[in-house]
N, C-alpha and C positions, 0 to 999 in steps of 0.2 A: 678591187679590195677583196682580200681573202675572207673565207668564212670565219676563221679564228679571230681575225682582227675585228670583223663586224660583230661577232658575239661579245668580244671584250668591250666594244664601244656601246653596245645596246643589247639587252637580253630579249628584246621584243622580237618574236618570230616573224612578224609581218615585215619588219625592217630588213631582216636577214634575207627573206625571199625577194624583196624588192631590189636587193643588191646583186642578185644572181642574174646574170645577163642573158643566159640562153636557156631554152627548154631542156637541152641535154644535161645541164648541170642540175636542174630540178629533178630530172629522172634519176640521176646518179644518187642524189640525197635520199630519195624514196627507196631506191634499191638497197642502199647501205642500211637504212632503217629496218628493212625487212630481211636483213641477212640473218642466218642461223644464230650467230652470236647475240645479236640484238633481241631476237625472239626469245632466246633462252633467258636473257637478263629480265625481260618484261614478265615472262612467266614466273620467274623466281620472286620478283617483286610483288606480283599479285597474290602468290601463294603465301608470302609472309603476312600480307594484309589479312588474308583469310583466317590465319591462326591467331594473329595478334588481337584483333578487335573482339572476337567472342570471349577470349579470356579476360579482356578488360571489362566486358559486360558482366561476366559471371562473377568477377571479384566484388561486385556490388550486390546488395540484397535484392533477390529476384522478386520480392513482393511489391516492389515499387515504392520507394521511400518518399513520403510526402514532404512538401516544402517545410512544414512545421517541424517534422522530425529531423530534417537535415539541419535546421537551425539549432535544435536542442543538442544535437550531437557535436556541434562545432564549439562547445563550451570548454574544450580542453579535456574531454572524456577520453583518456588515454587507453581505457579498457575496451572501447568500442561497444559498450553495452548501454542500452536505454532501459531504465527501470522505472516502472510506474506504480503509483499507489491509488487505490480507489477508496473513498470514504463516504459515509452517510452521516450528515450532521444537521442539527436544527439551526445552526448559526455559523456562517462562514465569515465572521467579522470579529473584531476585537483583538486584544493583545494575545490571548491564549491561542487563537487560530494562527496568528502571525508567527508565534513561537513555533508552533507545530510545523508549519510550512518551512520556515527558515532552518530548523533543525534537520528536517529530512533532506533538504537540499544539500546540507553539509555532509550528510552520510551517503550521498550518491543517488538520491531520487531525482529523476529528471522531469517527470510529468505527473500531474495530479488530476484525477477525475473526482470532482467534488459534487455530490448530490445533496442539495439543500432541501431537507424535508420540511419545507415551510412555503406556503404560497406567497408570502410577503417579500420573498427574495432578500433575505438578510445577508447582503453583501456590503463590503466597504471598499474604500479606494485601494487598499492593499490587495484585496482579492481580485478586483477588476483589472488592475494594471499589470498583474503578473502574467506574463505570456505563457508560462508553463502550467498555469492553473486553469482548468476548464470547469466552469460552473454550470450546473443544471438545476433548475428549480422544479418543484413538485408539479406545477402546472404544465411545464414543458414535457415532463417524462410520463405523466399519467396515462396518456393514450398509448404510448409505446410500451409501457410496462405491461399493460393488459394483454398484449399480443405475443409475449415471449414464450418460447418453447418450454422453458423450465416450469411454467405454471401448470403443465399437464404431467409433470414427472412425479412419481410416487413419493419421493422423499420430501417434496414441498407441498403437495396437495393437503395433507393434514394440517399444516401450519396455516394455510390460506383459510381453512374453515374455522380455525380458532379465533376467538375474540380477545381483545386486550392489547395493551401497549407493547409489551415485549414480543408477543407473537407477530404483530403487525410490523414491528421494526425488523425482526428476523426475516420476514418475507421480503420487505423492501430492500434490505441489505443484499439478500441473495439475488434479487432481480437486478439491482444496480450493478453488482459484480458481473452478471451476465451481459448487461449492456456495455459495461466498461471493457470487457474482453473483446467485443466486436470492434469498439473504437481503438483499442490497443493494437489490434491486428492491422487496421488501416494506418495507424500512426507508427507502425514498424517498431513497436515496443518488444523488447526481448524477454523481460520478466515483469510479473505483476503480483501485487499483494493487496489484501484488504486490511486497512489499519484504521481504527477509530481515532477521533480527534482527542481522546483521552489516553492514547497509547503512543509510544515511541518505539521505532525499530532500532534495536541496538546491535549492530554487527560486530560483536566481540569476536576475537580470534584473528583479526587482521590488524596490522600495526597502525594504519591510518583511519580505522573505523569507516571504511568505504565499502558499502554493500556490493559494489561492482567488483572489487578485489576479491571478495568472498565468493561471488557467483562465478568468477572466472575459473575457480577450481572445479566447477561442475559443468564443464563444457561437453563431456560425453553425452550423446543424445539419449542414452538410456535412463538418465535422471530427469524426471519431469517436474518434480516439486521438492522443496526443502522445508521441513517443519521447523519452526522457531518456537520453542517452549516459552510460555508466558511467565513473567515474574510480576508479583503484585506489590505496589508501593504501600508503605505503612507510615501513617502520620505518627510523629513522636511528641507532639505538643497538644495540650487540651484544646478542643475546638477545631483541631486540624491545622492545615497550612493554607496560606493565601495564594501562593504561587507554586503549585504542585511540581511542575517540571524543573523548577530551580530549587525549591526548599526540600523536597523529598529525596533522600539518598539511601533509605533503608527499604529492602525488598524481601518478600517471601520467595524462596527458591522453588523452582518447579521440580517435581519428582523426577523428571527425565534427566536432570543435571545433578541431582543430589545423591549422596550415599543412601541407599535404599533403607537399610536398617535404622540408621540414625534419623532419617527423615520421618519414617513411620512412628518411631518412638517419641521424638520431641515434637513432631508435628501434631501428634495426638494429644500431647500435653497442652500445646497452645489451644487446640480446639476445646478441650475440657475447661481450661482456665478462663477462656473468653466466652464460653457457652455458645460456640459457633456450630452450625450444622456441618460445615466443611472447613478445611484448612484455608482455602481461598474464599474471599467474600463473593467473587464473581466466577468466571469460567476458569477452567484448569487445563484445557486440551490444546493450548497454543494456537498458532496460526501458521499457514504455509504461504510460501512465495513460489509461483509457478512459471514455467517457461511458456511463452506465447508463440512458440515456433510452429505449433500445429493448430490448424483451424478447428480441431475437434475439442479444444479446451472449453470447459464450462464451469460454472460455479457449483459447488456442493455445500451450500450454506455460506455463512460469512467467514468461516475459518478454513475451509478446504476447497480443493479443486479436483475435478475428475475429467475423464474423456466422455464425450457423447457418442453412443454407439452409432455406427453407420446404418445398421439395420437391426431388426429384432432378433436375429439369430445369435446364439451364444458366442459363436466364433468371432463376431464383430466387436465383442466387448473387450477392448484392449485394456490391459492393466495400467493404472496410473502409478508410476514408480516414485515413491517418496522416500527421502532419507531425513533423519533428524540431526540437525547440527549440534555438535557437542558444546559450543560456546555461545553462538549468536542467540538472541532472545527478543521477545516483545515485552516492553515494560508497560504495565497497565497501572493507571492511576485512578481507581474508583474510591468513592467515599473519602476524599482527601480533605473535605471541608464541611462542617456541619450545615451551614446555611445553603451551600450549593447542593448538598445531599437532600435536604428537605425540599428545595425547589424542584429538583429533578423528579423525586418521588411523587410530589403533589401534581406536577404536570403530566405524569404518566398515567395516574389512576383516574377514573371517572369522578366527576364532582359529586355524584350522588352517593358515593361510598363514604359514609360518615361514622361507621362503627366497625369494630373488629368482628362483629357478628355477621357482617356481609362477607363471609369467608369465600363463597362461591365466586363473587366478582373479583375479590382480591387474588384468588388463585388463578383466575382467567387472565388477569392483568400481568402478574409477575410470574416468571418461570422459575426463578431461583428462590429457595427457602429464605435466604438471608434478606433478599429484597422485600419479601412479605413481612418478615419480622421488623425490618427497618421502617417500613411504611406504617405499621401499627404503632411503633414506639415513637417515631419522629413526627409523623403527620397526624395520625389519629389521636395522639397523646393530648387529651383535653379538647379535641375538636368538638365544636358545638357549644362550648362553654360561653358564658357571658364575656364580652370583650372588655372586661375591667382590667386595669393595669396589673393589679395583684394577681389575677388569674392568668394573664398572659405571661407574667414573670414566672409563675409557677410552672406553666407549660414549658417555658424556655429552660428552666433549671432541670426539669425531668428529662428533656431531650438531650441536654448537654451531658447529664450524668450517664445516660444510656450510651451515648456516642463515645464518651471517654472510656467507659468500662469495656465496651465490646470491640472497639476499633483501634483506639490509640494505645501505643506502646511507649509509655513515658519512663518506665523503669530502666535506667541506663545499664545496670548490672544484668538484668534479664536479657536485654537486646544484645549486649556484648557476648553473653554466653551462647545465645542462639546464632549469632554471626560466627563465632568461633567453631561451633559444631557443624556449620554448613547448612543449617535450616533457613537462616536469613543470610542476606548478602548486602554489602555496602558497595554501591555503584555511584561514583562521583562524576563520571565523564559527561553525561547529558547536562547536569547542572553547570559544570564549568564551561561547557561549550556554549550554552545559552547565555550565561553571564558575559562571555566574551562577545557574542553576537549583539547583545543589548548595548554594548559600549561603542559599537560602530555607528 
């Protein structure tokens, strides 16, 4: 039986050699295999393997993508980017938190690091069953938080020494961002941002409102962070709105996006008419989203990121390159409801503060002037009076009057003029998106 016929009948080499009758035929096969032409073919084949496999390996992320990250990337993310959000909250349960998560999933957020600032672990079924939501309780993080490198840095040390709710929250937020950056590196995250649960990331400027589409424009490695100016939601009905993310569509524009002369002029009018200390009730410096490609990334408070120096020498301090996006923004929803505002302010300040004369404790607790004014007007308003119904009703009326006068914009003509001038803005997309999600 010839070798060709034997090979056609069976590809097993043992059978082939069993059919070779003589030792001379076996020697001839070995000699043919070791011929120059066969040696050249073998060398070419091995050389092709050498070049092929390294390139296959390098085409994947060299940081070692975890199983969890691989799963998250397999959800149809055609941009190849994994974007994460870190947040600090008192409560990771309820409809508001579910709205917050679902909205951000729709705009391209793939992973959530949620630090619950409460030892009772306020989670619900939605939070626990979401694979892309990582929950961390205060009891779990306390020992880790105390050992972080950021605790020794000059920008955070003064805040650690301060007393009061807002200062403590700022420190915890900064520490939580620091821990989230380490986890994001392990999870192969590409970009990360710190967004509170009363804020929505709004990636305006791209057709499908996908933050990954926006970030794809910043692939050059010399861009480390993108600043998203904040817009502040404005209630338009007395007493505020019950469902801020859905009901609120009017926003104060950020200075970075507005015409500077008009903003200063009409913004100043708003401040005077409402007796406000500032145009925004809360912060005004926006927030940034940072690239996690470099292991030196660290938190610089709850709003910004920086690089950690490799050594103490000035040459090791690499500049963190940020650019401000011309359209994307953070939508902030503070003081949207009278009752929720009273509850938040009361829970923030120590119980022993019962009078506006306790100015030192109030100043230690609240960092913003408007928070101090709101606490005195809404919480200390009649605090300590007899719990008679008439007195309680009087306190309620005074609180409502102050809230409506200082916070609510119910004059349709006034708001229309401010929108037309560019000082205010109408943004409907988040409301429409959440209404659609609630119908599913």
